[in-house]
C-alpha positions in Angstrom: -30.0 -26.0 91.4 -27.8 -24.7 94.2 -27.8 -26.7 97.5 -29.6 -25.0 100.4 -27.5 -22.7 102.6 -25.8 -24.3 105.5 -27.7 -24.1 108.8 -24.6 -25.0 110.8 -20.9 -24.8 109.8 -17.9 -25.7 111.9 -14.4 -24.6 110.8 -11.1 -25.6 112.4 -12.6 -26.5 115.7 -10.0 -27.6 118.3 -10.2 -28.5 122.0 -7.4 -29.6 124.4 -7.7 -31.1 127.9 -4.7 -31.7 130.2 -2.6 -34.2 128.3 -5.2 -34.9 125.6 -5.9 -33.3 122.2 -9.6 -34.1 122.2 -10.5 -32.3 118.9 -8.0 -31.2 116.3 -9.0 -28.8 113.4 -12.4 -30.4 112.7 -14.8 -29.1 110.0 -18.5 -30.0 109.9 -21.4 -28.7 107.7 -25.1 -29.3 108.0 -27.8 -28.3 105.6 -31.6 -28.0 106.3 -33.3 -31.3 106.1 -30.1 -33.3 106.3 -29.7 -36.4 108.6 -26.0 -36.5 109.2 -24.2 -39.5 110.8 -21.4 -38.6 113.2 -19.4 -41.6 114.0 -16.0 -42.8 115.3 -14.6 -45.0 118.1 -14.9 -43.9 121.7 -12.4 -41.2 122.3 -12.6 -40.1 118.7 -14.0 -36.7 119.7 -17.7 -37.0 119.0 -18.8 -36.1 122.6 -16.4 -33.2 122.7 -17.7 -31.8 119.3 -21.3 -32.0 120.6 -20.4 -30.3 123.8 -18.6 -27.5 121.9 -21.7 -27.1 119.7 -24.0 -26.8 122.6 -22.1 -24.6 125.0 -20.8 -27.1 127.5 -17.2 -26.4 126.4 -15.6 -23.4 124.7 -13.3 -24.1 121.8 -9.6 -23.3 121.9 -9.6 -22.5 118.2 -12.1 -22.4 115.3 -15.5 -21.0 114.5 -19.1 -22.1 114.8 -21.6 -20.5 112.4 -25.3 -21.0 113.0 -27.9 -19.8 110.6 -25.5 -17.4 108.9 -23.8 -15.8 112.0 -20.9 -16.7 114.2 -22.0 -17.9 117.6 -20.3 -18.8 120.9 -22.8 -20.3 123.4 -22.0 -19.9 127.0 -24.4 -22.6 128.2 -26.5 -25.4 126.8 -29.7 -23.4 127.6 -28.4 -20.6 125.4 -27.7 -23.0 122.6 -31.2 -24.5 123.0 -32.9 -21.1 122.9 -31.0 -20.3 119.8 -32.2 -23.5 118.1 -29.8 -26.4 118.8 -31.4 -29.2 120.9 -29.6 -32.3 122.1 -30.9 -35.7 123.1 -28.2 -37.5 125.1 -27.6 -41.3 125.4 -28.2 -41.1 129.2 -31.5 -39.3 129.9 -30.6 -35.8 131.0 -33.8 -34.7 132.8 -34.9 -34.3 136.4 -36.2 -37.6 137.8 -38.0 -36.1 140.8 -40.1 -33.7 138.8 -43.3 -34.8 137.0 -43.3 -36.0 133.4 -45.1 -32.9 132.4 -42.7 -30.5 134.2 -39.8 -32.3 132.5 -41.4 -31.9 129.1 -42.0 -28.1 129.6 -39.0 -27.3 131.7 -38.0 -23.7 131.1 -41.0 -23.0 129.0 -43.9 -23.8 131.3 -47.3 -22.4 130.2 -48.7 -19.6 132.5 -52.0 -17.9 132.9 -52.7 -14.2 132.5 -51.5 -13.6 136.0 -48.2 -15.3 135.4 -49.0 -18.3 137.5 -48.1 -21.8 136.2 -51.1 -23.3 134.4 -50.8 -26.8 135.7 -54.0 -28.1 134.1 -52.9 -26.8 130.6 -49.4 -28.1 131.1 -50.6 -31.6 132.0 -53.2 -31.7 129.2 -50.7 -30.6 126.5 -48.0 -32.9 127.9 -50.3 -35.9 127.6 -51.3 -34.9 124.0 -47.7 -34.4 122.9 -46.4 -37.7 124.4 -49.4 -39.5 122.9 -48.0 -38.7 119.5 -44.8 -40.5 120.5 -46.6 -43.6 121.7 -46.1 -42.8 125.4 -49.3 -42.9 127.3 -48.7 -42.4 131.0 -50.0 -40.3 133.8 -47.9 -37.1 133.2 -48.5 -36.0 136.8 -46.2 -38.8 138.1 -42.5 -38.3 138.6 -40.3 -39.1 135.7 -38.3 -41.7 137.7 -41.4 -44.0 137.8 -41.0 -44.5 134.0 -38.8 -47.1 132.3 -35.6 -45.8 130.7 -37.1 -46.2 127.2 -40.1 -44.0 128.1 -37.8 -41.4 129.7 -35.8 -41.3 126.5 -39.0 -40.6 124.5 -39.9 -37.8 126.9 -36.4 -36.3 126.3 -37.0 -36.7 122.5 -40.3 -34.9 122.7 -38.8 -32.1 124.8 -36.0 -31.6 122.3 -38.3 -31.5 119.3 -40.8 -29.2 120.9 -38.3 -26.3 121.3 -38.5 -25.0 117.7 -35.0 -26.3 117.0 -33.3 -25.9 113.7 -30.7 -28.5 114.6 -31.4 -31.6 116.7 -28.4 -33.7 117.9 -29.2 -37.3 118.9 -26.5 -39.1 120.8 -27.2 -42.9 120.7 -30.9 -42.2 120.9 -32.1 -45.8 120.5 -29.8 -47.4 123.1 -32.7 -47.7 125.6 -35.6 -48.1 123.2 -37.6 -51.1 122.3 -38.4 -51.8 118.6 -41.8 -50.1 118.6 -40.2 -47.0 120.1 -37.3 -47.1 117.6 -39.8 -47.0 114.7 -41.5 -44.0 116.4 -38.1 -42.3 116.7 -37.5 -42.9 113.0 -40.8 -41.4 112.0 -40.0 -38.3 114.1 -36.7 -38.0 112.3 -38.4 -38.2 109.0 -40.8 -35.5 110.1 -37.9 -33.3 111.2 -36.1 -33.9 107.9 -39.2 -33.0 105.8 -39.7 -29.9 107.9 -36.2 -28.7 107.0 -34.6 -29.4 110.4 -31.1 -30.8 110.3 -30.3 -33.9 112.5 -26.9 -35.0 113.7 -27.3 -38.7 114.4 -24.6 -40.5 116.6 -24.9 -44.2 116.8 -22.8 -47.4 116.6 -25.6 -49.3 115.0 -24.8 -49.5 111.3 -28.3 -50.6 110.4 -29.7 -47.4 111.8 -27.1 -45.2 110.1 -27.7 -46.6 106.7 -31.5 -46.5 107.2 -31.7 -42.9 108.3 -28.6 -40.9 107.3 -27.7 -39.4 104.0 -24.2 -38.0 104.9 -21.5 -39.0 107.3 -18.5 -37.5 109.1 -16.0 -39.9 110.6 -13.8 -38.8 113.5 -10.6 -40.6 114.6 -8.3 -39.5 117.4 -9.9 -36.1 117.4 -9.5 -35.4 113.7 -12.0 -35.6 110.8 -10.9 -38.5 108.5 -13.9 -38.7 106.2 -16.9 -36.6 105.1 -19.3 -37.4 102.3 -22.4 -39.4 101.2 -23.0 -42.4 103.4 -24.2 -44.4 100.4 -20.7 -44.1 98.9 -19.2 -46.2 101.7 -20.1 -49.8 102.2 -20.1 -51.1 105.8 -16.7 -52.7 105.7 -15.2 -49.5 104.3 -16.9 -47.5 107.0 -15.6 -49.7 109.8 -12.1 -49.6 108.2 -12.3 -45.8 108.1 -13.3 -45.6 111.7 -10.5 -47.9 112.9 -7.9 -46.5 110.5 -6.9 -50.0 109.3 -6.5 -51.8 106.0 -9.7 -53.4 104.6 -8.0 -56.7 104.3 -7.1 -56.6 108.0 -10.7 -55.8 108.9 -12.0 -58.7 106.7 -9.5 -61.1 108.4 -10.6 -60.0 111.9 -14.3 -60.2 110.9 -13.7 -63.8 109.8 -11.9 -64.8 113.0 -13.3 -62.6 115.6 -15.8 -65.1 116.9 -14.0 -68.3 115.9 -12.7 -69.0 119.4 -13.5 -72.3 121.2 -16.0 -72.4 124.0 -14.6 -72.0 127.5 -13.7 -75.0 129.6 -16.1 -75.1 132.5 -15.7 -77.9 134.9 -16.6 -78.8 138.4 -19.5 -77.7 140.6 -21.3 -74.4 140.0 -19.6 -71.4 141.4 -23.0 -69.7 141.4 -26.4 -71.3 141.9 -29.5 -69.2 142.0 -32.7 -71.2 142.5 -36.4 -70.1 142.6 -35.7 -66.3 142.4 -39.0 -64.6 142.7 -39.8 -60.8 142.8 -43.5 -59.9 142.8 -44.7 -58.8 139.3 -41.1 -59.1 138.0 -39.5 -62.6 138.3 -41.2 -65.9 138.7 -39.2 -68.9 140.0 -36.0 -68.1 137.9 -33.1 -70.6 138.3 -29.6 -70.3 136.8 -26.2 -71.8 137.5 -22.7 -70.9 136.4 -19.6 -73.0 136.6 -16.0 -71.7 137.0 -14.7 -70.6 133.6 -18.2 -70.5 132.0 -20.0 -67.6 130.3 -23.7 -68.0 130.8 -25.8 -65.8 128.5 -29.3 -64.4 129.4 -31.5 -63.9 126.3 -34.9 -62.3 126.0 -36.7 -59.2 124.9 -37.1 -55.9 126.7 -38.9 -56.5 130.0 -38.1 -60.3 130.0 -36.4 -60.1 133.4 -32.7 -60.3 132.4 -31.6 -57.2 134.3 -33.8 -58.0 137.2 -32.3 -61.5 137.5 -28.8 -60.0 137.7 -30.0 -57.5 140.3 -31.8 -60.2 142.3 -28.6 -62.3 142.4 -26.4 -59.3 143.4 -28.8 -58.1 146.1 -29.7 -54.9 144.3 -33.3 -56.1 143.9 -35.1 -57.5 146.9 -36.6 -61.0 146.3 -39.6 -62.5 148.0 -38.2 -66.0 147.7 -35.3 -68.0 146.2 -31.8 -68.8 147.3 -28.3 -67.8 146.0 -25.3 -70.0 146.6 -21.7 -69.0 145.9 -19.0 -71.7 145.8 -21.3 -74.0 147.8 -22.0 -71.4 150.6 -25.5 -69.9 150.9 -25.6 -66.1 150.5 -26.9 -64.8 153.8 -28.8 -61.5 154.0 -29.5 -60.9 150.3 -27.9 -57.5 150.4 -25.5 -56.0 147.9 -22.6 -55.8 150.5 -23.2 -59.4 151.4 -23.1 -60.4 147.7 -19.8 -58.5 147.2 -18.2 -60.1 150.3 -19.3 -63.5 148.9 -17.6 -62.8 145.6 -20.4 -61.4 143.3 -19.8 -58.3 141.3 -22.3 -56.6 139.1 -21.5 -54.3 136.2 -24.8 -52.4 135.8 -26.6 -51.5 132.6 -26.7 -47.8 133.3 -23.1 -46.9 134.0 -23.9 -43.2 134.5 -26.5 -43.4 137.3 -25.5 -46.8 138.8 -21.8 -47.1 138.1 -19.2 -44.4 137.7 -18.9 -41.3 139.9 -18.1 -38.8 137.1 -16.7 -36.1 139.4 -14.1 -38.5 140.9 -10.8 -39.5 139.2 -10.1 -42.7 137.4 -8.0 -43.8 140.4 -10.8 -43.0 142.9 -13.4 -44.8 140.8 -11.3 -48.0 140.5 -10.4 -48.1 144.2 -13.9 -47.2 145.4 -15.2 -50.7 146.2 -11.8 -52.1 147.4 -11.1 -49.3 150.0 -12.4 -51.2 153.0 -9.9 -54.0 152.5 -7.1 -51.6 151.6 -7.4 -49.8 154.9 -6.1 -50.6 158.3 -7.4 -48.9 161.5 -9.2 -46.5 159.2 -6.1 -45.5 157.2 -5.9 -46.3 153.5 -2.6 -47.6 152.1 -2.0 -45.2 149.2 0.8 -47.4 147.9 -1.5 -50.4 147.6 -4.2 -48.2 145.9 -1.6 -47.0 143.4 -0.4 -50.5 142.7 -4.0 -51.9 142.1 -5.0 -48.9 139.9 -1.8 -49.0 137.8 -2.2 -52.7 137.3 -5.8 -52.5 136.0 -5.2 -49.4 133.9 -2.5 -51.4 132.1 -4.4 -54.7 132.0 -7.6 -53.2 130.6 -5.7 -50.6 128.4 -7.7 -47.7 129.9 -7.0 -44.5 127.9 -6.6 -41.6 130.3 -4.2 -38.7 130.6 -3.4 -39.9 134.1 -5.0 -41.9 136.9 -6.1 -38.5 138.3 -8.1 -37.5 135.3 -11.9 -37.2 136.1 -13.6 -40.3 134.8 -16.5 -38.2 133.5 -14.0 -36.8 130.9 -13.3 -40.3 129.4 -15.1 -41.9 126.5 -17.9 -44.3 127.1 -15.8 -47.4 126.4 -13.1 -46.3 128.8 -15.7 -45.5 131.5 -16.9 -49.1 131.1 -13.3 -50.4 131.5 -13.0 -48.3 134.7 -16.1 -50.0 136.1 -14.7 -53.4 135.1 -11.4 -52.5 136.8 -13.3 -51.5 140.0 -15.0 -54.9 140.3 -12.0 -57.0 139.2 -10.0 -55.3 141.9 -12.3 -57.2 144.4 -11.1 -60.6 143.1 -14.7 -61.8 142.4 -15.8 -65.4 141.9 -18.7 -64.3 139.7 -19.0 -61.3 137.4 -22.5 -60.2 136.3 -22.2 -58.1 133.1 -25.4 -56.2 132.1 -25.0 -54.8 128.5 -21.2 -54.4 128.9 -20.8 -53.2 125.3 -23.9 -51.0 124.9 -23.1 -47.6 123.5 -19.4 -48.2 122.9 -17.7 -48.3 119.6 -16.5 -51.3 117.5 -12.9 -51.2 118.8 -13.8 -50.9 122.5 -16.5 -53.5 122.1 -13.9 -56.0 120.7 -11.6 -55.2 123.6 -14.3 -55.8 126.2 -15.4 -59.1 124.5 -11.7 -60.3 124.5 -11.4 -59.4 128.2 -14.5 -61.4 129.1 -13.0 -64.4 127.3 -9.8 -63.9 129.2 -11.6 -63.7 132.6 -13.5 -66.9 131.8 -10.3 -68.6 130.8 -8.9 -67.6 134.2 -11.7 -69.5 135.9 -14.1 -66.6 136.6 -17.9 -67.4 136.3 -19.5 -64.8 134.0 -23.2 -63.9 133.5 -23.6 -62.1 130.2 -26.6 -60.0 129.3 -26.6 -58.5 125.8 -29.1 -57.2 123.4 -26.7 -57.9 120.5 -27.7 -61.4 119.4 -24.3 -62.1 117.8 -22.5 -61.0 120.9 -24.7 -63.2 123.1 -24.4 -66.3 120.9 -20.7 -66.1 120.2 -19.7 -65.0 123.7 -21.8 -67.6 125.7 -21.3 -71.3 126.4 -24.9 -71.7 127.3 -27.9 -69.3 127.0 -30.9 -69.2 129.3 -33.9 -67.5 127.7 -36.3 -65.5 129.7 -39.8 -64.3 128.8 -42.1 -62.3 131.1 -39.9 -62.9 134.1 -39.7 -66.7 133.7 -37.3 -69.1 132.1 -38.7 -70.5 128.9 -35.7 -72.3 127.5 -32.0 -73.2 127.7 -29.7 -73.5 124.7 -26.6 -75.7 125.0 -23.8 -76.7 122.6 -24.7 -76.6 118.9 -28.2 -75.2 119.8 -26.5 -71.9 120.8 -27.3 -70.3 117.5 -29.4 -67.3 116.2 -32.2 -69.5 114.8 -32.8 -71.4 118.0 -32.5 -68.3 120.1 -35.1 -66.4 118.1 -37.5 -69.3 118.1 -37.1 -69.7 121.8 -37.6 -66.0 122.4 -40.7 -66.1 120.3 -42.1 -68.9 122.5 -42.5 -71.3 119.6 -41.2 -74.9 119.1 -37.5 -74.6 117.9 -38.1 -77.6 115.7 -41.0 -76.1 113.8 -41.7 -72.8 112.0 -38.8 -70.3 111.4 -38.8 -67.2 113.6 -40.2 -64.1 112.0 -37.8 -61.2 111.1 -39.7 -59.1 113.6 -38.4 -61.3 116.4 -34.8 -60.6 115.4 -35.5 -56.9 115.3 -37.2 -57.0 118.7 -34.3 -58.8 120.2 -31.8 -56.2 119.3 -32.6 -54.1 122.3 -33.7 -54.6 125.9 
């Protein structure tokens, strides 16, 4: 029996940006009902390929054939109307509009007079989102929802447009386990309906659970295409990194074998009794110089809110923060920065990078006040700092003047790190520093955190990756429902103890259920 005709075929696709060959002679084929993994390190060309498929960019060479005819989309809307929908890692909707308006954007129901039928739109929006487990007042603005719920709205919108191809770019990065299962059930429905899905993720469990085929990109070229089941996980990582299997095995055995950081002396940061109504309840943490303190807990446990309360990004009703023995006055973000606290936020797109500015401008942004004299900025000092951190963090860019929005996610994360390290902080708060970045960039960021701690910096590490949290932390404070429920020290910093504490049980008794481990992988 002949395989079904291709719904999408890419032949010899290439794209060059100034100084960078982003995509080089890439082929890709999709068949109806196929769930296809698209993977590779950051900078491998995945985002560029998606943007070429959806009309954001025009290719320099190559052809795209969709449903049997050659196409060249001028805009993402044109691609969507043709039948290619995309769900991006960062929610790409309009926060100020209502949930219902976002769901029906561009295809709003109208009455016989051509007037927007608000009642029908709200009713159908509530029904549609209900099938995705999202039960909210669809009349409220999208920005009032959590990131996970916003992602489900984006998913529902993409699926509701009669697409023949749905591209999902890191779709589970902001979802909790219940929402991930909903997403997987939607993918199965799409597959059974003959819709092709391109699935981009760095989570190998998800790839092997949902995908039948895989394309691996490296340095802008396709280096593998075939059945995913034919590659075991080690071979897949080796293909992504372009390294010998033995080398990958050796690194896997030693990657987390480092000693704990030496952390002596009085705490460089002490936060006591942090309380935010309905969010945090009497949370206290301390970090010594050279120590990495991990924050563990499920989605909604208060980890991000704790970091924001410390850094002044979230107003607290009570509690005190002390830096190097001096009380933090004012509780504002500028006051925290002046005291030596820097926060790398979870959402780098909306709270971190300025995509339209250059790498140089993004790195220098926070340090500009101290680099200026009488209102004049020393360009030489800016260049010196930028060049230093581009080299130290191994930021891959065509030049310091390349727009940061054109970089891969991992390199954007490094630019943010460079910005705050340029401030010579005493304490660095890292909220999901490796979320959504590839294996290679993740290892580089983890190594950098170790180096910073070794240099005496106090680090607060928030991570949904249990292995990263355990192996990267000297101590772990566990939060649940906005309160501290446990602290793990020394040999107790292990997966078993962490899961038991998160579950709220006695670590000395029953083993933690598998569901707890799954639930702890996001949030």
